[in-house]
N, CA, C and O atoms as CSV, one atom per row, in Angstrom:
chain,resi,resn,atom,element,x,y,z
A,1,MET,N,N,-117.954,122.449,85.322
A,1,MET,CA,C,-117.504,122.530,83.912
A,1,MET,C,C,-116.274,121.820,83.814
A,1,MET,O,O,-115.339,121.955,84.602
A,2,GLU,N,N,-116.298,120.934,82.666
A,2,GLU,CA,C,-115.306,120.026,82.326
A,2,GLU,C,C,-114.079,120.787,81.754
A,2,GLU,O,O,-114.392,121.646,80.930
A,3,LYS,N,N,-112.807,120.666,81.998
A,3,LYS,CA,C,-111.804,121.294,81.283
A,3,LYS,C,C,-111.579,120.596,79.953
A,3,LYS,O,O,-111.828,119.398,79.817
A,4,THR,N,N,-111.083,121.396,78.926
A,4,THR,CA,C,-110.939,120.774,77.655
A,4,THR,C,C,-109.523,121.268,77.075
A,4,THR,O,O,-109.113,122.415,77.256
A,5,SER,N,N,-108.881,120.371,76.422
A,5,SER,CA,C,-107.593,120.805,75.672
A,5,SER,C,C,-107.894,120.475,74.101
A,5,SER,O,O,-108.214,119.382,73.633
A,6,LYS,N,N,-107.707,121.714,73.410
A,6,LYS,CA,C,-108.045,121.582,71.921
A,6,LYS,C,C,-109.384,121.024,71.714
A,6,LYS,O,O,-109.551,120.213,70.804
A,7,GLY,N,N,-110.381,121.391,72.494
A,7,GLY,CA,C,-111.717,121.014,72.288
A,7,GLY,C,C,-112.052,119.580,72.785
A,7,GLY,O,O,-113.202,119.166,72.637
A,8,HIS,N,N,-111.101,118.799,73.368
A,8,HIS,CA,C,-111.376,117.487,73.851
A,8,HIS,C,C,-111.395,117.611,75.349
A,8,HIS,O,O,-110.637,118.347,75.981
A,9,PRO,N,N,-112.354,116.804,75.888
A,9,PRO,CA,C,-112.380,116.781,77.495
A,9,PRO,C,C,-111.107,116.093,77.992
A,9,PRO,O,O,-110.491,115.254,77.335
A,10,LEU,N,N,-110.736,116.563,79.323
A,10,LEU,CA,C,-109.470,116.071,79.900
A,10,LEU,C,C,-109.918,115.022,80.903
A,10,LEU,O,O,-111.038,115.104,81.406
A,11,ARG,N,N,-109.075,114.034,81.211
A,11,ARG,CA,C,-109.122,113.094,82.223
A,11,ARG,C,C,-107.878,113.168,83.148
A,11,ARG,O,O,-106.716,113.055,82.758
A,12,ARG,N,N,-108.270,113.367,84.397
A,12,ARG,CA,C,-107.111,113.392,85.297
A,12,ARG,C,C,-106.514,112.036,85.654
A,12,ARG,O,O,-107.291,111.163,86.041
A,13,ILE,N,N,-105.272,111.784,85.567
A,13,ILE,CA,C,-104.751,110.628,85.811
A,13,ILE,C,C,-103.474,110.735,86.936
A,13,ILE,O,O,-102.992,111.840,87.184
A,14,SER,N,N,-103.047,109.702,87.488
A,14,SER,CA,C,-101.907,109.729,88.381
A,14,SER,C,C,-100.766,109.314,87.454
A,14,SER,O,O,-100.972,108.375,86.685
A,15,LEU,N,N,-99.642,109.898,87.458
A,15,LEU,CA,C,-98.439,109.461,86.587
A,15,LEU,C,C,-97.168,109.440,87.438
A,15,LEU,O,O,-97.005,110.392,88.202
A,16,MET,N,N,-96.266,108.491,87.400
A,16,MET,CA,C,-95.164,108.392,88.063
A,16,MET,C,C,-94.068,108.807,87.061
A,16,MET,O,O,-94.038,108.262,85.958
A,17,VAL,N,N,-93.205,109.710,87.386
A,17,VAL,CA,C,-91.999,110.145,86.589
A,17,VAL,C,C,-90.835,110.099,87.406
A,17,VAL,O,O,-90.906,110.200,88.631
A,18,ARG,N,N,-89.486,109.912,86.624
A,18,ARG,CA,C,-88.397,110.023,87.492
A,18,ARG,C,C,-88.318,111.387,88.167
A,18,ARG,O,O,-88.810,112.383,87.635
A,19,GLU,N,N,-87.709,111.421,89.316
A,19,GLU,CA,C,-87.524,112.770,89.869
A,19,GLU,C,C,-86.634,113.671,89.167
A,19,GLU,O,O,-86.964,114.851,89.056
A,20,ASP,N,N,-85.353,113.180,88.596
A,20,ASP,CA,C,-84.548,113.925,87.944
A,20,ASP,C,C,-85.222,114.536,86.651
A,20,ASP,O,O,-84.937,115.675,86.280
A,21,HIS,N,N,-86.160,113.707,85.953
A,21,HIS,CA,C,-86.600,114.216,84.819
A,21,HIS,C,C,-87.672,115.398,85.174
A,21,HIS,O,O,-87.681,116.448,84.530
A,22,TYR,N,N,-88.574,115.142,86.253
A,22,TYR,CA,C,-89.425,116.162,86.710
A,22,TYR,C,C,-88.779,117.470,87.026
A,22,TYR,O,O,-89.260,118.546,86.670
A,23,ARG,N,N,-87.631,117.338,87.732
A,23,ARG,CA,C,-86.847,118.485,88.138
A,23,ARG,C,C,-86.323,119.246,86.987
A,23,ARG,O,O,-86.408,120.473,86.936
A,24,THR,N,N,-85.787,118.531,86.069
A,24,THR,CA,C,-85.270,119.140,84.740
A,24,THR,C,C,-86.330,119.984,84.119
A,24,THR,O,O,-86.196,121.175,83.841
A,25,LEU,N,N,-87.504,119.185,83.907
A,25,LEU,CA,C,-88.596,119.899,83.128
A,25,LEU,C,C,-89.008,121.262,84.033
A,25,LEU,O,O,-89.200,122.342,83.475
A,26,VAL,N,N,-89.103,121.118,85.253
A,26,VAL,CA,C,-89.560,122.292,86.077
A,26,VAL,C,C,-88.464,123.402,86.052
A,26,VAL,O,O,-88.746,124.600,86.033
A,27,ASP,N,N,-87.237,122.927,86.054
A,27,ASP,CA,C,-86.215,123.954,85.988
A,27,ASP,C,C,-86.160,124.769,84.688
A,27,ASP,O,O,-85.778,125.938,84.641
A,28,ARG,N,N,-86.552,124.092,83.703
A,28,ARG,CA,C,-86.661,124.666,82.328
A,28,ARG,C,C,-87.917,125.541,82.073
A,28,ARG,O,O,-88.108,126.163,81.028
A,29,GLY,N,N,-88.806,125.520,83.212
A,29,GLY,CA,C,-90.054,126.246,83.070
A,29,GLY,C,C,-91.096,125.664,82.485
A,29,GLY,O,O,-92.118,126.338,82.363
A,30,LEU,N,N,-91.076,124.442,82.049
A,30,LEU,CA,C,-92.065,123.577,81.405
A,30,LEU,C,C,-93.229,123.258,82.306
A,30,LEU,O,O,-93.093,123.035,83.509
A,31,ASN,N,N,-94.459,123.246,81.623
A,31,ASN,CA,C,-95.573,122.655,82.329
A,31,ASN,C,C,-95.518,121.155,81.889
A,31,ASN,O,O,-95.574,120.779,80.719
A,32,VAL,N,N,-95.404,120.373,82.959
A,32,VAL,CA,C,-95.291,118.838,82.627
A,32,VAL,C,C,-96.562,118.426,82.126
A,32,VAL,O,O,-96.487,117.819,81.058
A,33,SER,N,N,-97.785,118.593,82.625
A,33,SER,CA,C,-98.918,118.210,82.081
A,33,SER,C,C,-99.081,118.526,80.476
A,33,SER,O,O,-99.368,117.683,79.626
A,34,GLY,N,N,-98.836,119.925,80.243
A,34,GLY,CA,C,-98.953,120.176,78.849
A,34,GLY,C,C,-97.910,119.565,78.043
A,34,GLY,O,O,-98.241,119.249,76.900
A,35,LEU,N,N,-96.624,119.317,78.437
A,35,LEU,CA,C,-95.697,118.748,77.705
A,35,LEU,C,C,-96.208,117.284,77.366
A,35,LEU,O,O,-96.196,116.926,76.188
A,36,ILE,N,N,-96.643,116.451,78.330
A,36,ILE,CA,C,-97.169,115.217,78.141
A,36,ILE,C,C,-98.312,115.172,77.240
A,36,ILE,O,O,-98.363,114.301,76.372
A,37,ARG,N,N,-99.272,116.078,77.380
A,37,ARG,CA,C,-100.354,116.234,76.305
A,37,ARG,C,C,-99.764,116.391,75.004
A,37,ARG,O,O,-100.154,115.651,74.101
A,38,ASP,N,N,-98.814,117.313,74.769
A,38,ASP,CA,C,-98.286,117.573,73.472
A,38,ASP,C,C,-97.615,116.410,72.897
A,38,ASP,O,O,-97.877,116.093,71.737
A,39,LEU,N,N,-96.767,115.732,73.599
A,39,LEU,CA,C,-96.158,114.615,73.238
A,39,LEU,C,C,-97.077,113.506,72.797
A,39,LEU,O,O,-96.893,112.945,71.716
A,40,MET,N,N,-98.105,113.161,73.639
A,40,MET,CA,C,-99.095,112.109,73.196
A,40,MET,C,C,-99.921,112.700,71.890
A,40,MET,O,O,-100.188,111.911,70.983
A,41,ASP,N,N,-100.272,113.899,71.803
A,41,ASP,CA,C,-100.629,114.418,70.461
A,41,ASP,C,C,-99.862,114.157,69.375
A,41,ASP,O,O,-100.363,113.764,68.322
A,42,ASP,N,N,-98.553,114.357,69.538
A,42,ASP,CA,C,-97.558,113.999,68.480
A,42,ASP,C,C,-97.574,112.393,68.142
A,42,ASP,O,O,-97.784,111.944,67.015
A,43,TYR,N,N,-97.366,111.759,69.086
A,43,TYR,CA,C,-97.334,110.246,68.989
A,43,TYR,C,C,-98.580,109.707,68.304
A,43,TYR,O,O,-98.458,108.785,67.497
A,44,LEU,N,N,-99.733,110.210,68.570
A,44,LEU,CA,C,-100.989,109.633,68.049
A,44,LEU,C,C,-101.287,110.253,66.836
A,44,LEU,O,O,-102.254,109.831,66.201
A,45,SER,N,N,-100.554,111.283,66.354
A,45,SER,CA,C,-100.976,111.938,65.117
A,45,SER,C,C,-100.494,111.206,63.807
A,45,SER,O,O,-99.360,110.727,63.779
A,46,GLU,N,N,-101.190,111.127,62.912
A,46,GLU,CA,C,-100.934,110.472,61.538
A,46,GLU,C,C,-99.945,111.369,60.691
A,46,GLU,O,O,-99.500,110.874,59.656
A,47,HIS,N,N,-99.568,112.646,61.045
A,47,HIS,CA,C,-98.790,113.399,60.260
A,47,HIS,C,C,-97.679,113.999,61.028
A,47,HIS,O,O,-97.232,115.102,60.712
A,48,LYS,N,N,-97.224,113.332,62.006
A,48,LYS,CA,C,-96.156,113.855,62.877
A,48,LYS,C,C,-94.976,112.616,63.004
A,48,LYS,O,O,-95.298,111.448,63.219
A,49,ILE,N,N,-93.781,112.994,62.863
A,49,ILE,CA,C,-92.826,111.894,63.101
A,49,ILE,C,C,-91.722,112.642,64.178
A,49,ILE,O,O,-91.578,113.854,64.339
A,50,THR,N,N,-91.055,111.628,64.804
A,50,THR,CA,C,-89.983,112.037,65.873
A,50,THR,C,C,-88.886,111.312,65.395
A,50,THR,O,O,-88.967,110.132,65.054
A,51,ILE,N,N,-87.740,112.062,65.355
A,51,ILE,CA,C,-86.249,111.323,65.102
A,51,ILE,C,C,-85.278,111.631,66.038
A,51,ILE,O,O,-85.219,112.765,66.511
A,52,SER,N,N,-84.570,110.824,66.335
A,52,SER,CA,C,-83.390,111.000,67.216
A,52,SER,C,C,-82.180,111.495,66.499
A,52,SER,O,O,-81.721,110.916,65.514
A,53,VAL,N,N,-81.659,112.609,67.029
A,53,VAL,CA,C,-80.401,113.311,66.381
A,53,VAL,C,C,-79.373,113.528,67.524
A,53,VAL,O,O,-79.649,113.520,68.724
A,54,GLY,N,N,-78.109,113.729,66.958
A,54,GLY,CA,C,-77.063,113.942,67.827
A,54,GLY,C,C,-77.168,115.285,68.582
A,54,GLY,O,O,-78.020,116.128,68.298
A,55,GLU,N,N,-76.387,115.412,69.417
A,55,GLU,CA,C,-76.334,116.710,70.300
A,55,GLU,C,C,-76.060,118.032,69.443
A,55,GLU,O,O,-76.718,119.059,69.610
A,56,GLU,N,N,-74.957,117.901,68.448
A,56,GLU,CA,C,-74.746,118.985,67.484
A,56,GLU,C,C,-76.010,119.375,66.721
A,56,GLU,O,O,-76.406,120.541,66.712
A,57,THR,N,N,-76.659,118.353,66.057
A,57,THR,CA,C,-77.801,118.571,65.234
A,57,THR,C,C,-79.008,119.220,66.151
A,57,THR,O,O,-79.714,120.125,65.705
A,58,ARG,N,N,-79.157,118.749,67.292
A,58,ARG,CA,C,-80.269,119.302,68.212
A,58,ARG,C,C,-79.912,120.767,68.470
A,58,ARG,O,O,-80.822,121.596,68.474
A,59,GLY,N,N,-78.736,121.112,68.670
A,59,GLY,CA,C,-78.413,122.381,68.949
A,59,GLY,C,C,-78.609,123.329,67.805
A,59,GLY,O,O,-79.173,124.411,67.968
A,60,LEU,N,N,-78.113,122.898,66.568
A,60,LEU,CA,C,-78.366,123.624,65.453
A,60,LEU,C,C,-79.848,123.941,65.111
A,60,LEU,O,O,-80.272,125.023,64.706
A,61,TYR,N,N,-80.566,122.799,65.346
A,61,TYR,CA,C,-82.018,123.028,65.121
A,61,TYR,C,C,-82.705,124.058,65.995
A,61,TYR,O,O,-83.434,124.971,65.608
A,62,ASP,N,N,-82.327,123.739,67.330
A,62,ASP,CA,C,-82.853,124.789,68.364
A,62,ASP,C,C,-82.275,126.223,68.059
A,62,ASP,O,O,-83.004,127.182,68.313
A,63,GLN,N,N,-81.209,126.410,67.612
A,63,GLN,CA,C,-80.701,127.693,67.353
A,63,GLN,C,C,-81.444,128.399,66.209
A,63,GLN,O,O,-81.944,129.520,66.288
A,64,ILE,N,N,-81.449,127.608,65.152
A,64,ILE,CA,C,-82.179,128.118,63.826
A,64,ILE,C,C,-83.620,128.459,64.177
A,64,ILE,O,O,-84.130,129.560,63.970
A,65,VAL,N,N,-84.189,127.480,64.691
A,65,VAL,CA,C,-85.651,127.780,65.013
A,65,VAL,C,C,-86.036,128.967,65.814
A,65,VAL,O,O,-86.970,129.729,65.566
A,66,ALA,N,N,-85.038,129.044,67.002
A,66,ALA,CA,C,-85.302,130.156,67.861
A,66,ALA,C,C,-84.992,131.428,67.284
A,66,ALA,O,O,-85.694,132.420,67.482
A,67,ASN,N,N,-83.865,131.427,66.510
A,67,ASN,CA,C,-83.546,132.747,65.923
A,67,ASN,C,C,-84.268,133.380,64.649
A,67,ASN,O,O,-84.240,134.552,64.273
A,68,THR,N,N,-84.966,132.209,64.049
A,68,THR,CA,C,-85.558,132.645,62.706
A,68,THR,C,C,-87.010,132.627,62.829
A,68,THR,O,O,-87.694,133.157,61.954
A,69,GLY,N,N,-87.501,132.102,63.770
A,69,GLY,CA,C,-89.019,131.952,63.919
A,69,GLY,C,C,-89.595,130.887,62.886
A,69,GLY,O,O,-90.729,130.968,62.414
A,70,SER,N,N,-88.741,129.943,62.609
A,70,SER,CA,C,-89.120,128.864,61.513
A,70,SER,C,C,-89.995,127.909,62.333
A,70,SER,O,O,-89.935,127.766,63.555
A,71,THR,N,N,-90.812,127.278,61.491
A,71,THR,CA,C,-91.860,126.273,61.959
A,71,THR,C,C,-91.443,124.949,61.465
A,71,THR,O,O,-90.521,124.801,60.663
A,72,ASP,N,N,-92.179,123.943,61.987
A,72,ASP,CA,C,-92.084,122.570,61.368
A,72,ASP,C,C,-92.384,122.549,59.802
A,72,ASP,O,O,-91.821,121.758,59.046
A,73,GLU,N,N,-93.201,123.367,59.440
A,73,GLU,CA,C,-93.667,123.510,58.148
A,73,GLU,C,C,-92.540,124.019,57.205
A,73,GLU,O,O,-92.394,123.573,56.067
A,74,ASP,N,N,-91.747,124.990,57.759
A,74,ASP,CA,C,-90.657,125.548,57.109
A,74,ASP,C,C,-89.444,124.411,56.805
A,74,ASP,O,O,-88.762,124.357,55.782
A,75,VAL,N,N,-89.372,123.570,57.912
A,75,VAL,CA,C,-88.351,122.636,57.995
A,75,VAL,C,C,-88.762,121.538,56.998
A,75,VAL,O,O,-87.917,121.070,56.234
A,76,GLU,N,N,-89.930,121.151,56.988
A,76,GLU,CA,C,-90.449,120.136,56.040
A,76,GLU,C,C,-89.961,120.031,54.696
A,76,GLU,O,O,-89.481,118.980,54.270
A,77,VAL,N,N,-90.071,121.168,53.949
A,77,VAL,CA,C,-89.470,121.231,52.629
A,77,VAL,C,C,-88.055,120.859,52.510
A,77,VAL,O,O,-87.683,120.301,51.478
A,78,TYR,N,N,-87.174,121.125,53.515
A,78,TYR,CA,C,-85.676,120.743,53.537
A,78,TYR,C,C,-85.610,119.188,53.812
A,78,TYR,O,O,-84.905,118.375,53.214
A,79,PHE,N,N,-86.494,118.947,54.845
A,79,PHE,CA,C,-86.453,117.521,55.163
A,79,PHE,C,C,-86.814,116.550,54.091
A,79,PHE,O,O,-86.204,115.495,53.918
A,80,ARG,N,N,-87.778,116.926,53.416
A,80,ARG,CA,C,-88.151,116.159,52.103
A,80,ARG,C,C,-86.973,116.030,51.095
A,80,ARG,O,O,-86.770,114.994,50.461
A,81,GLU,N,N,-86.247,117.095,50.994
A,81,GLU,CA,C,-85.069,117.021,49.944
A,81,GLU,C,C,-84.001,116.182,50.573
A,81,GLU,O,O,-83.308,115.486,49.832
A,82,ALA,N,N,-83.794,116.176,51.886
A,82,ALA,CA,C,-82.829,115.328,52.511
A,82,ALA,C,C,-83.217,113.846,52.383
A,82,ALA,O,O,-82.378,112.986,52.113
A,83,LEU,N,N,-84.431,113.597,52.572
A,83,LEU,CA,C,-84.881,112.213,52.237
A,83,LEU,C,C,-84.707,111.651,50.863
A,83,LEU,O,O,-84.377,110.483,50.655
A,84,LYS,N,N,-84.943,112.527,49.951
A,84,LYS,CA,C,-84.652,112.315,48.567
A,84,LYS,C,C,-83.109,112.044,48.406
A,84,LYS,O,O,-82.784,111.056,47.747
A,85,HIS,N,N,-82.194,112.796,48.923
A,85,HIS,CA,C,-80.743,112.543,48.669
A,85,HIS,C,C,-80.397,111.323,49.404
A,85,HIS,O,O,-79.541,110.581,48.921
A,86,LEU,N,N,-81.003,111.006,50.599
A,86,LEU,CA,C,-80.715,109.651,51.263
A,86,LEU,C,C,-81.159,108.553,50.358
A,86,LEU,O,O,-80.430,107.576,50.182
A,87,LEU,N,N,-82.261,108.659,49.803
A,87,LEU,CA,C,-82.811,107.600,49.006
A,87,LEU,C,C,-81.858,107.392,47.713
A,87,LEU,O,O,-81.550,106.256,47.353
A,88,ARG,N,N,-81.452,108.438,47.100
A,88,ARG,CA,C,-80.520,108.365,45.874
A,88,ARG,C,C,-79.323,107.685,46.344
A,88,ARG,O,O,-78.902,106.809,45.589
A,89,ASP,N,N,-78.623,107.910,47.520
A,89,ASP,CA,C,-77.470,107.396,48.064
A,89,ASP,C,C,-77.609,106.055,48.309
A,89,ASP,O,O,-76.686,105.284,48.046
A,90,LYS,N,N,-78.747,105.641,48.824
A,90,LYS,CA,C,-79.094,104.136,49.178
A,90,LYS,C,C,-79.268,103.310,47.949
A,90,LYS,O,O,-78.966,102.117,47.919
A,91,ILE,N,N,-79.757,103.959,46.945
A,91,ILE,CA,C,-79.980,103.164,45.637
A,91,ILE,C,C,-78.677,103.016,45.027
A,91,ILE,O,O,-78.367,101.934,44.529
A,92,LYS,N,N,-77.797,104.112,45.016
A,92,LYS,CA,C,-76.460,103.783,44.253
A,92,LYS,C,C,-75.580,102.793,45.249
A,92,LYS,O,O,-74.765,102.056,44.694
A,93,SER,N,N,-75.685,102.746,46.497
A,93,SER,CA,C,-75.010,101.828,47.187
A,93,SER,C,C,-75.559,100.307,46.897
A,93,SER,O,O,-74.796,99.341,46.894
A,94,MET,N,N,-76.800,100.217,46.682
A,94,MET,CA,C,-77.347,98.949,46.458
A,94,MET,C,C,-76.970,98.450,45.020
A,94,MET,O,O,-76.818,97.254,44.775
A,95,GLN,N,N,-76.823,99.483,44.048
A,95,GLN,CA,C,-76.253,99.036,42.804
A,95,GLN,C,C,-75.018,98.629,42.590
A,95,GLN,O,O,-74.699,97.813,41.725
A,96,LYS,N,N,-74.126,99.284,43.520
A,96,LYS,CA,C,-72.756,98.793,43.555
A,96,LYS,C,C,-72.723,97.467,44.216
A,96,LYS,O,O,-71.940,96.597,43.835
A,97,LEU,N,N,-73.517,97.295,45.157
A,97,LEU,CA,C,-73.510,95.799,45.892
A,97,LEU,C,C,-73.919,94.849,44.816
A,97,LEU,O,O,-73.258,93.823,44.658
A,98,GLU,N,N,-74.984,95.111,44.040
A,98,GLU,CA,C,-75.389,94.162,42.920
A,98,GLU,C,C,-74.361,93.962,41.985
A,98,GLU,O,O,-74.238,92.806,41.579
A,99,GLU,N,N,-73.475,94.947,41.478
A,99,GLU,CA,C,-72.475,94.748,40.603
A,99,GLU,C,C,-71.408,94.010,41.206
A,99,GLU,O,O,-70.740,93.297,40.458
A,100,ASN,N,N,-71.083,94.059,42.619
A,100,ASN,CA,C,-70.052,93.275,43.113
A,100,ASN,C,C,-70.367,91.922,43.256
A,100,ASN,O,O,-69.405,91.183,43.468
A,101,ILE,N,N,-71.599,91.356,43.186
A,101,ILE,CA,C,-72.131,90.075,43.402
A,101,ILE,C,C,-72.400,89.440,42.070
A,101,ILE,O,O,-72.995,88.363,42.109
A,102,ARG,N,N,-72.096,89.875,41.009
A,102,ARG,CA,C,-72.398,89.313,39.610
A,102,ARG,C,C,-71.056,88.426,39.326
A,102,ARG,O,O,-70.936,87.809,38.267
């Protein structure tokens, strides 16, 4: 019987990773194969994004999600609003730039 993940057949591969990365993942109790599969699913998904954030933001995100049971869907509403604010700020900045070059 062939193993499957989310209804898809799995292929066994050999993968080289840095020893310190492997040790950190294992020390955190993570299943390395499962983590890699999840990351690949996220990377190949048409509806997922990954952003890099600072240490403080990451800690805040982890704390809120861990203590409230929030999901990505819960965060998405606020993320969309933040993107709208970012766009407004960028538009204002570009308008000021345009005024300065007249």
